[in-house]
C-alpha positions as CSV (number, residue, x, y, z in Angstrom):
1,M,-25.2,57.2,-28.4
2,D,-24.0,55.5,-31.6
3,I,-20.5,55.5,-32.9
4,Q,-19.2,53.5,-35.9
5,G,-22.4,51.4,-35.9
6,C,-22.0,50.5,-32.2
7,K,-24.3,51.5,-29.4
8,L,-22.8,53.1,-26.3
9,V,-24.8,52.8,-23.1
10,Q,-23.7,55.1,-20.4
11,T,-23.7,53.3,-17.1
12,C,-22.2,56.1,-15.0
13,S,-21.9,59.8,-15.8
14,T,-19.1,60.9,-13.5
15,Y,-16.4,59.5,-11.2
16,P,-16.1,57.3,-13.2
17,E,-17.7,58.1,-16.6
18,Q,-18.2,54.7,-18.1
19,Y,-20.0,53.0,-21.0
20,D,-20.8,49.5,-22.2
21,V,-20.3,49.1,-26.0
22,F,-22.5,46.9,-28.1
23,K,-22.3,45.7,-31.7
24,G,-25.8,44.5,-32.4
25,K,-26.8,42.7,-29.2
26,V,-23.3,41.5,-28.3
27,Q,-21.2,43.5,-25.8
28,I,-17.8,44.2,-27.3
29,G,-16.4,46.6,-24.8
30,Y,-16.3,48.5,-21.6
31,L,-15.1,52.2,-21.5
32,R,-14.1,53.9,-18.3
33,L,-12.5,57.2,-17.3
34,R,-11.2,57.4,-13.8
35,Y,-8.4,59.3,-12.1
36,G,-7.4,60.8,-15.5
37,E,-7.0,57.4,-17.2
38,F,-9.3,56.3,-20.0
39,T,-9.4,52.7,-20.9
40,A,-11.3,50.5,-23.4
41,E,-11.5,46.8,-22.4
42,Y,-12.6,44.0,-24.7
43,P,-15.1,42.4,-24.4
44,D,-16.2,43.7,-21.0
45,C,-15.0,44.9,-17.6
46,D,-11.7,43.2,-16.6
47,G,-11.2,42.1,-20.2
48,E,-8.2,42.9,-22.4
49,T,-7.2,46.6,-22.5
50,V,-7.1,47.6,-26.2
51,Y,-6.9,51.4,-25.8
52,T,-5.7,53.9,-23.2
53,A,-5.5,57.6,-23.0
54,E,-5.0,60.4,-20.5
55,P,-7.6,63.1,-21.4
56,E,-7.9,66.4,-19.5
57,G,-10.9,65.3,-17.5
58,D,-10.3,63.3,-14.3
59,G,-13.5,61.3,-13.6
60,Y,-15.4,62.6,-16.6
61,F,-14.7,64.0,-20.1
62,M,-14.6,67.7,-20.8
63,D,-17.3,68.4,-23.4
64,S,-14.6,69.3,-26.0
65,E,-12.9,65.9,-25.8
66,R,-15.6,63.3,-25.2
67,D,-16.4,62.5,-28.9
68,F,-12.7,62.3,-29.8
69,Y,-11.8,59.7,-27.2
70,L,-15.0,57.7,-27.5
71,E,-14.4,57.4,-31.3
72,K,-10.8,56.2,-30.8
73,A,-11.9,53.7,-28.2
74,V,-14.7,52.2,-30.4
75,C,-12.3,52.0,-33.3
76,A,-9.9,50.0,-31.2
77,L,-12.6,47.7,-30.0
78,L,-13.8,47.1,-33.6
79,S,-10.3,46.4,-34.7
80,K,-10.0,43.8,-32.0
81,C,-13.3,42.2,-33.0
82,E,-12.1,41.8,-36.6
83,H,-9.0,39.7,-35.5
């Protein structure tokens, strides 16, 4: 999946739903939805949290919300990369 020129690689589909985010060949983020909390961490797992949200889904996104939250998270990661 590509968002804003970044490649998202899904590493787990449910409980938690999670992704590694790459800009080119460099990992810039880790996205995870677990227990109703969605976080984006820079540059990887246990990094700085740059985005949080509480979507409807618990351990995975509802189909209607996935694109919205992934887009927001990638934008936050890209903003962090630029600073």
